[in-house]
C-alpha positions as CSV (number, residue, x, y, z in Angstrom):
1,X,236.1,46.2,287.3
2,X,235.1,49.7,286.5
3,X,236.3,51.4,283.4
4,X,237.8,54.9,283.8
5,X,235.7,57.6,282.2
6,X,237.5,59.2,279.3
7,X,238.7,62.7,280.1
8,X,237.0,65.4,278.2
9,X,239.5,67.7,276.5
10,X,238.7,71.4,276.0
11,X,240.7,73.2,273.4
12,X,240.9,76.9,272.9
13,X,242.3,78.5,269.8
14,X,244.7,81.3,270.8
15,X,244.9,84.0,268.1
16,X,248.3,85.1,267.0
17,X,249.7,88.2,268.6
18,X,248.9,91.5,266.8
19,X,252.0,93.1,265.6
20,X,251.5,96.7,264.8
21,X,253.5,98.5,262.2
22,X,255.6,101.3,263.7
23,X,254.3,104.7,263.0
24,X,256.8,107.5,262.8
25,X,257.8,110.4,260.7
26,X,261.2,111.1,259.4
27,X,262.8,113.9,257.5
28,X,266.0,115.6,256.5
29,X,267.0,118.9,258.1
30,X,268.5,121.5,255.8
31,X,272.2,122.0,256.4
32,X,273.0,125.5,257.7
33,X,275.6,127.6,255.8
34,X,278.7,128.2,257.9
35,X,280.5,131.6,257.9
36,X,284.2,131.7,256.7
37,X,286.8,134.3,255.9
38,X,286.1,137.1,253.4
39,X,282.3,136.9,254.2
40,X,282.0,133.6,252.4
41,X,279.6,130.9,253.3
42,X,279.7,127.1,252.7
43,X,277.8,124.1,253.8
44,X,280.9,121.9,254.5
45,X,283.4,123.0,257.2
46,X,286.5,121.4,255.7
47,X,285.8,122.8,252.2
48,X,284.9,126.3,253.6
49,X,288.1,126.4,255.6
50,X,290.2,125.2,252.7
51,X,288.7,127.7,250.3
52,X,288.2,130.8,252.5
53,X,290.0,130.3,255.8
54,X,288.5,130.9,259.2
55,X,286.0,133.6,260.0
56,X,287.7,136.5,261.8
57,X,286.4,139.4,263.9
58,X,288.5,141.8,261.8
59,X,286.2,141.2,258.8
60,X,283.0,141.4,260.9
61,X,280.5,144.1,260.2
62,X,278.2,143.2,263.1
63,X,279.3,143.3,266.8
64,X,281.4,140.2,267.8
65,X,279.7,137.2,269.3
66,X,279.5,137.2,273.1
67,X,278.6,133.5,273.4
68,X,278.9,130.4,271.3
69,X,276.5,127.5,272.0
70,X,278.0,124.1,271.6
71,X,276.1,120.8,271.5
72,X,277.8,117.5,272.3
73,X,276.3,114.3,270.9
74,X,277.7,111.0,271.8
75,X,278.4,108.5,274.6
76,X,278.2,109.9,278.1
77,X,281.9,109.5,279.2
78,X,283.5,111.1,276.2
79,X,280.8,113.8,276.3
80,X,281.6,114.6,279.9
81,X,285.3,114.8,279.1
82,X,284.5,117.2,276.2
83,X,282.3,119.3,278.5
84,X,285.2,119.5,281.1
85,X,287.6,120.5,278.3
86,X,285.2,123.3,277.1
87,X,284.8,124.6,280.7
88,X,288.6,124.7,281.1
89,X,289.0,126.5,277.9
90,X,286.6,129.3,279.0
91,X,288.7,132.5,279.6
92,X,286.3,133.8,282.2
């Protein structure tokens, strides 16, 4: 009876995966001052409205605005609804 030859085992060491640290830059944008009634400015819309009221054309020294740019940030469906609302509100 023949004896079976022992199997030769080859082992390889697998190095652990390289996990790289994310590389990004972050910063804080400076808040713009908002214009309110009486030529006053404030950083917070609620506080500015409470203290000075809304900005009006009557008090304006420069020509009135011809356009207002609005940005909508959020989920797609509510954003689309807001865009439709803004289009319907356009007097032209």
